[in-house]
DRENSEZA-99089 format. One record per residue (C-alpha): y, z, x; residue number from 1. Coordinates in nm, 3 decimals, decimal comma. Layout:
REM residues N
((Y; Z; X); NUM),
...
END
This chain:
REM residues 343
((-0,231; 5,402; 10,083); 1),
((-0,221; 5,024; 10,094); 2),
((-0,014; 5,036; 10,411); 3),
((-0,259; 5,282; 10,570); 4),
((-0,549; 5,058; 10,469); 5),
((-0,383; 4,753; 10,627); 6),
((-0,316; 4,941; 10,950); 7),
((-0,674; 5,074; 10,954); 8),
((-0,813; 4,724; 10,909); 9),
((-0,589; 4,594; 11,186); 10),
((-0,698; 4,872; 11,425); 11),
((-1,066; 4,816; 11,344); 12),
((-1,029; 4,442; 11,399); 13),
((-0,844; 4,497; 11,727); 14),
((-1,109; 4,738; 11,854); 15),
((-1,386; 4,500; 11,752); 16),
((-1,226; 4,208; 11,936); 17),
((-1,150; 4,422; 12,241); 18),
((-1,506; 4,556; 12,246); 19),
((-1,646; 4,204; 12,219); 20),
((-1,426; 4,086; 12,507); 21),
((-1,533; 4,377; 12,727); 22),
((-1,899; 4,313; 12,638); 23),
((-1,861; 3,943; 12,719); 24),
((-1,684; 4,024; 13,047); 25),
((-1,965; 4,255; 13,158); 26),
((-2,245; 4,024; 13,047); 27),
((-2,085; 3,723; 13,216); 28),
((-1,975; 3,918; 13,524); 29),
((-2,133; 3,659; 13,756); 30),
((-1,848; 3,429; 13,649); 31),
((-1,577; 3,664; 13,522); 32),
((-1,564; 3,892; 13,828); 33),
((-1,511; 3,601; 14,073); 34),
((-1,248; 3,464; 13,833); 35),
((-1,050; 3,790; 13,829); 36),
((-1,084; 3,834; 14,206); 37),
((-0,965; 3,476; 14,254); 38),
((-0,662; 3,541; 14,035); 39),
((-0,577; 3,854; 14,234); 40),
((-0,617; 3,672; 14,566); 41),
((-0,405; 3,383; 14,437); 42),
((-0,136; 3,626; 14,325); 43),
((-0,134; 3,775; 14,674); 44),
((-0,125; 3,439; 14,858); 45),
((0,092; 3,231; 14,625); 46),
((0,419; 3,283; 14,821); 47),
((0,259; 3,115; 15,125); 48),
((0,225; 2,779; 14,946); 49),
((0,599; 2,690; 14,918); 50),
((0,648; 2,788; 15,282); 51),
((0,368; 2,555; 15,400); 52),
((0,466; 2,270; 15,167); 53),
((0,827; 2,291; 15,288); 54),
((0,697; 2,227; 15,642); 55),
((0,537; 1,897; 15,550); 56),
((0,184; 1,993; 15,449); 57),
((0,033; 1,854; 15,131); 58),
((-0,072; 2,099; 14,864); 59),
((-0,444; 2,037; 14,929); 60),
((-0,401; 2,090; 15,305); 61),
((-0,185; 2,400; 15,250); 62),
((-0,437; 2,546; 15,004); 63),
((-0,727; 2,475; 15,241); 64),
((-0,546; 2,633; 15,536); 65),
((-0,457; 2,938; 15,327); 66),
((-0,820; 2,978; 15,214); 67),
((-0,942; 2,949; 15,574); 68),
((-0,702; 3,223; 15,684); 69),
((-0,813; 3,431; 15,384); 70),
((-1,180; 3,402; 15,484); 71),
((-1,104; 3,500; 15,844); 72),
((-0,892; 3,796; 15,732); 73),
((-1,153; 3,920; 15,482); 74),
((-1,435; 3,905; 15,737); 75),
((-1,218; 4,075; 15,999); 76),
((-1,122; 4,358; 15,762); 77),
((-1,482; 4,402; 15,645); 78),
((-1,604; 4,410; 16,005); 79),
((-1,349; 4,677; 16,101); 80),
((-1,414; 4,889; 15,792); 81),
((-1,793; 4,860; 15,819); 82),
((-1,790; 4,941; 16,189); 83),
((-1,565; 5,243; 16,132); 84),
((-1,771; 5,376; 15,841); 85),
((-2,110; 5,319; 16,005); 86),
((-2,008; 5,492; 16,327); 87),
((-1,824; 5,773; 16,149); 88),
((-2,067; 5,836; 15,861); 89),
((-2,300; 6,072; 16,055); 90),
((-2,004; 6,280; 16,176); 91),
((-1,849; 6,292; 15,830); 92),
((-2,180; 6,384; 15,661); 93),
((-2,254; 6,659; 15,915); 94),
((-1,900; 6,798; 15,880); 95),
((-1,931; 6,803; 15,500); 96),
((-2,251; 7,010; 15,527); 97),
((-2,080; 7,258; 15,761); 98),
((-1,780; 7,275; 15,525); 99),
((-2,017; 7,350; 15,237); 100),
((-2,173; 7,636; 15,436); 101),
((-1,830; 7,787; 15,509); 102),
((-1,714; 7,759; 15,149); 103),
((-2,040; 7,914; 15,029); 104),
((-1,991; 8,212; 15,260); 105),
((-1,637; 8,265; 15,125); 106),
((-1,697; 8,223; 14,752); 107),
((-2,046; 8,363; 14,698); 108),
((-2,244; 8,217; 14,403); 109),
((-1,967; 7,969; 14,318); 110),
((-1,960; 7,863; 14,679); 111),
((-2,333; 7,795; 14,671); 112),
((-2,279; 7,543; 14,392); 113),
((-1,998; 7,378; 14,589); 114),
((-2,214; 7,374; 14,901); 115),
((-2,494; 7,202; 14,710); 116),
((-2,251; 6,942; 14,573); 117),
((-2,110; 6,869; 14,920); 118),
((-2,461; 6,847; 15,062); 119),
((-2,554; 6,598; 14,793); 120),
((-2,239; 6,392; 14,850); 121),
((-2,297; 6,389; 15,224); 122),
((-2,651; 6,275; 15,174); 123),
((-2,538; 6,012; 14,927); 124),
((-2,284; 5,878; 15,172); 125),
((-2,543; 5,862; 15,449); 126),
((-2,798; 5,697; 15,222); 127),
((-2,532; 5,454; 15,102); 128),
((-2,466; 5,338; 15,457); 129),
((-2,841; 5,306; 15,517); 130),
((-2,884; 5,115; 15,192); 131),
((-2,606; 4,875; 15,282); 132),
((-2,752; 4,823; 15,628); 133),
((-3,105; 4,767; 15,499); 134),
((-2,982; 4,552; 15,211); 135),
((-2,867; 4,286; 15,456); 136),
((-3,232; 4,228; 15,539); 137),
((-3,424; 4,323; 15,228); 138),
((-3,178; 4,276; 14,942); 139),
((-3,204; 3,900; 14,919); 140),
((-3,123; 3,886; 14,548); 141),
((-2,816; 4,104; 14,579); 142),
((-2,699; 3,917; 14,888); 143),
((-2,744; 3,586; 14,709); 144),
((-2,539; 3,711; 14,413); 145),
((-2,261; 3,835; 14,641); 146),
((-2,254; 3,513; 14,842); 147),
((-2,253; 3,300; 14,526); 148),
((-1,971; 3,506; 14,376); 149),
((-1,774; 3,490; 14,699); 150),
((-1,810; 3,113; 14,726); 151),
((-1,709; 3,071; 14,361); 152),
((-1,407; 3,298; 14,404); 153),
((-1,300; 3,111; 14,719); 154),
((-1,331; 2,775; 14,544); 155),
((-1,126; 2,905; 14,251); 156),
((-0,858; 3,035; 14,489); 157),
((-0,834; 2,688; 14,644); 158),
((-0,797; 2,516; 14,307); 159),
((-0,552; 2,776; 14,177); 160),
((-0,334; 2,738; 14,487); 161),
((-0,351; 2,360; 14,484); 162),
((-0,313; 2,296; 14,112); 163),
((-0,148; 2,613; 13,982); 164),
((0,187; 2,440; 13,945); 165),
((0,027; 2,206; 13,689); 166),
((-0,091; 2,481; 13,456); 167),
((0,220; 2,446; 13,239); 168),
((0,153; 2,074; 13,186); 169),
((-0,207; 2,152; 13,090); 170),
((-0,096; 2,406; 12,831); 171),
((0,159; 2,163; 12,686); 172),
((-0,110; 1,896; 12,659); 173),
((-0,337; 2,107; 12,436); 174),
((-0,093; 2,321; 12,234); 175),
((0,213; 2,257; 12,019); 176),
((0,546; 2,307; 12,201); 177),
((0,631; 2,643; 12,042); 178),
((0,287; 2,790; 12,107); 179),
((0,273; 2,638; 12,454); 180),
((0,597; 2,812; 12,551); 181),
((0,461; 3,149; 12,441); 182),
((0,133; 3,101; 12,630); 183),
((0,315; 2,991; 12,946); 184),
((0,552; 3,289; 12,933); 185),
((0,259; 3,527; 12,883); 186),
((0,069; 3,373; 13,174); 187),
((0,367; 3,388; 13,407); 188),
((0,437; 3,751; 13,317); 189),
((0,072; 3,853; 13,363); 190),
((0,050; 3,667; 13,695); 191),
((0,372; 3,828; 13,820); 192),
((0,237; 4,173; 13,731); 193),
((-0,087; 4,112; 13,923); 194),
((0,106; 3,971; 14,218); 195),
((0,332; 4,275; 14,232); 196),
((0,035; 4,510; 14,221); 197),
((-0,164; 4,330; 14,491); 198),
((0,120; 4,289; 14,740); 199),
((0,260; 4,636; 14,695); 200),
((-0,075; 4,818; 14,692); 201),
((-0,209; 4,634; 14,998); 202),
((0,098; 4,717; 15,205); 203),
((0,105; 5,079; 15,086); 204),
((-0,268; 5,119; 15,155); 205),
((-0,222; 4,989; 15,508); 206),
((0,071; 5,223; 15,576); 207),
((-0,111; 5,526; 15,430); 208),
((-0,430; 5,458; 15,624); 209),
((-0,238; 5,405; 15,950); 210),
((-0,037; 5,727; 15,934); 211),
((-0,325; 5,942; 15,813); 212),
((-0,553; 5,803; 16,084); 213),
((-0,290; 5,876; 16,350); 214),
((-0,254; 6,229; 16,217); 215),
((-0,630; 6,287; 16,218); 216),
((-0,660; 6,152; 16,572); 217),
((-0,382; 6,384; 16,693); 218),
((-0,559; 6,680; 16,528); 219),
((-0,891; 6,580; 16,684); 220),
((-1,072; 6,544; 16,350); 221),
((-1,407; 6,368; 16,399); 222),
((-1,462; 6,035; 16,230); 223),
((-1,088; 5,964; 16,201); 224),
((-1,131; 5,582; 16,188); 225),
((-1,388; 5,612; 15,910); 226),
((-1,168; 5,852; 15,716); 227),
((-0,878; 5,610; 15,759); 228),
((-1,097; 5,333; 15,620); 229),
((-1,175; 5,551; 15,318); 230),
((-0,803; 5,612; 15,267); 231),
((-0,734; 5,237; 15,280); 232),
((-1,003; 5,156; 15,022); 233),
((-0,914; 5,455; 14,804); 234),
((-0,551; 5,343; 14,779); 235),
((-0,661; 5,060; 14,548); 236),
((-0,787; 5,319; 14,296); 237),
((-0,470; 5,509; 14,195); 238),
((-0,478; 5,891; 14,193); 239),
((-0,858; 5,924; 14,209); 240),
((-0,903; 5,732; 14,534); 241),
((-0,626; 5,919; 14,716); 242),
((-0,755; 6,257; 14,593); 243),
((-1,115; 6,190; 14,698); 244),
((-1,036; 6,044; 15,039); 245),
((-0,788; 6,324; 15,112); 246),
((-1,038; 6,590; 15,006); 247),
((-1,304; 6,447; 15,237); 248),
((-1,059; 6,447; 15,529); 249),
((-0,963; 6,812; 15,470); 250),
((-1,328; 6,923; 15,440); 251),
((-1,423; 6,743; 15,761); 252),
((-1,130; 6,910; 15,940); 253),
((-1,235; 7,249; 15,798); 254),
((-1,588; 7,210; 15,928); 255),
((-1,491; 7,090; 16,273); 256),
((-1,170; 7,276; 16,355); 257),
((-1,160; 7,569; 16,119); 258),
((-0,902; 7,675; 15,864); 259),
((-0,596; 7,600; 16,077); 260),
((-0,701; 7,238; 16,141); 261),
((-0,786; 7,196; 15,773); 262),
((-0,439; 7,321; 15,674); 263),
((-0,272; 7,085; 15,921); 264),
((-0,483; 6,799; 15,785); 265),
((-0,387; 6,894; 15,432); 266),
((-0,023; 6,892; 15,539); 267),
((-0,059; 6,544; 15,689); 268),
((-0,228; 6,409; 15,375); 269),
((0,028; 6,568; 15,142); 270),
((0,319; 6,447; 15,357); 271),
((0,192; 6,089; 15,352); 272),
((0,130; 6,108; 14,976); 273),
((0,480; 6,246; 14,915); 274),
((0,636; 5,969; 15,126); 275),
((0,428; 5,717; 14,932); 276),
((0,529; 5,853; 14,592); 277),
((0,898; 5,904; 14,666); 278),
((0,976; 5,626; 14,916); 279),
((0,706; 5,359; 14,946); 280),
((0,627; 5,313; 14,578); 281),
((0,989; 5,268; 14,462); 282),
((1,083; 5,045; 14,760); 283),
((0,769; 4,836; 14,812); 284),
((0,588; 4,826; 14,480); 285),
((0,708; 4,544; 14,262); 286),
((0,906; 4,638; 13,954); 287),
((0,677; 4,412; 13,754); 288),
((0,413; 4,688; 13,751); 289),
((0,560; 4,941; 13,509); 290),
((0,268; 5,157; 13,399); 291),
((0,294; 5,522; 13,307); 292),
((0,076; 5,749; 13,526); 293),
((-0,121; 5,860; 13,218); 294),
((-0,192; 5,496; 13,133); 295),
((-0,308; 5,432; 13,489); 296),
((-0,545; 5,730; 13,486); 297),
((-0,695; 5,631; 13,150); 298),
((-0,736; 5,271; 13,268); 299),
((-0,909; 5,377; 13,590); 300),
((-1,150; 5,611; 13,410); 301),
((-1,225; 5,351; 13,143); 302),
((-1,274; 5,077; 13,403); 303),
((-1,512; 5,290; 13,607); 304),
((-1,710; 5,370; 13,293); 305),
((-1,745; 5,001; 13,207); 306),
((-1,808; 4,847; 13,549); 307),
((-1,830; 5,126; 13,807); 308),
((-1,621; 5,105; 14,124); 309),
((-1,537; 4,741; 14,063); 310),
((-1,405; 4,829; 13,717); 311),
((-1,189; 5,106; 13,864); 312),
((-1,046; 4,861; 14,118); 313),
((-0,965; 4,596; 13,858); 314),
((-0,843; 4,833; 13,584); 315),
((-0,481; 4,867; 13,696); 316),
((-0,398; 4,500; 13,768); 317),
((-0,569; 4,392; 13,444); 318),
((-0,378; 4,659; 13,251); 319),
((-0,051; 4,553; 13,414); 320),
((-0,120; 4,192; 13,318); 321),
((-0,201; 4,295; 12,961); 322),
((0,120; 4,499; 12,939); 323),
((0,316; 4,196; 13,060); 324),
((0,163; 3,981; 12,785); 325),
((0,244; 4,246; 12,523); 326),
((0,606; 4,266; 12,643); 327),
((0,647; 3,889; 12,608); 328),
((0,500; 3,887; 12,257); 329),
((0,716; 4,185; 12,156); 330),
((1,034; 4,021; 12,285); 331),
((0,956; 3,697; 12,103); 332),
((0,879; 3,885; 11,780); 333),
((1,208; 4,077; 11,808); 334),
((1,398; 3,755; 11,872); 335),
((1,236; 3,588; 11,571); 336),
((1,315; 3,889; 11,353); 337),
((1,680; 3,895; 11,462); 338),
((1,715; 3,521; 11,396); 339),
((1,566; 3,569; 11,050); 340),
((1,810; 3,850; 10,977); 341),
((2,104; 3,641; 11,093); 342),
((1,988; 3,350; 10,880); 343),
END
């Protein structure tokens, strides 16, 4: 009973601290979200720094050049994705409505419910595009918040790239040597996990979106560039993103080309997903991200419940970083226990 009471107290304390941290993260999201995004961007760009420094550039110049390239790349990607989605949204929404009508005619009362859901989702997608377009003009507060967060994240990326190699000295200056070593190991492991996730997922998302877009273009599915953009963005939300983007592609093909085109589209999506799961993930994805699929699904659902789409996007890299920290602490505890037993 005493042992159960101790474990219960430890679990309650852990949940309380975790809940407080999540609450603080959400309440201070104006600062915490840019910080996490900056860490992810730094993890993605960190390998560029040694290459630039080895060619004679100072760390400040190399970090500034890397940030400038990052800004250009982000704006270019956003322009391509926005252009594809805006031009393809009417076609996709209209195809979803037609798909809902066909499904309703096949399934009767159940089909009517599915048709209504597809109609609502199509309308939501259309209204979302309109809201984003109108928000550029009327949503001054939201635009200011986004710009402020983006500037803060970019500044943090610059400082992380320029001064990241000094983080170990900073930790040693404020903590005792034994504690400093543990903190540094935890930080390096968490950073490596985030870096592996960002590099692997970005490359896999690009490959998936490219092949699925080519397949949709060959099949003559309307809005293929927009659907490819959805596939690219959905790849950063494991399982859920791929399922939703693939479902939309199949429904659009069903509405425009009939059952045969929908089946071919389904075959293309499944083939790409199988290649991703059996070839791309083991070869490209870093071995530092070792999360069980059930853990990933729970993390994505929990993240979306806490912070919406942004929470779903950040759930997996944050979980991978946390798992890396736990592995370091576990290894150190096991080493200390074995040394105590030997003594």
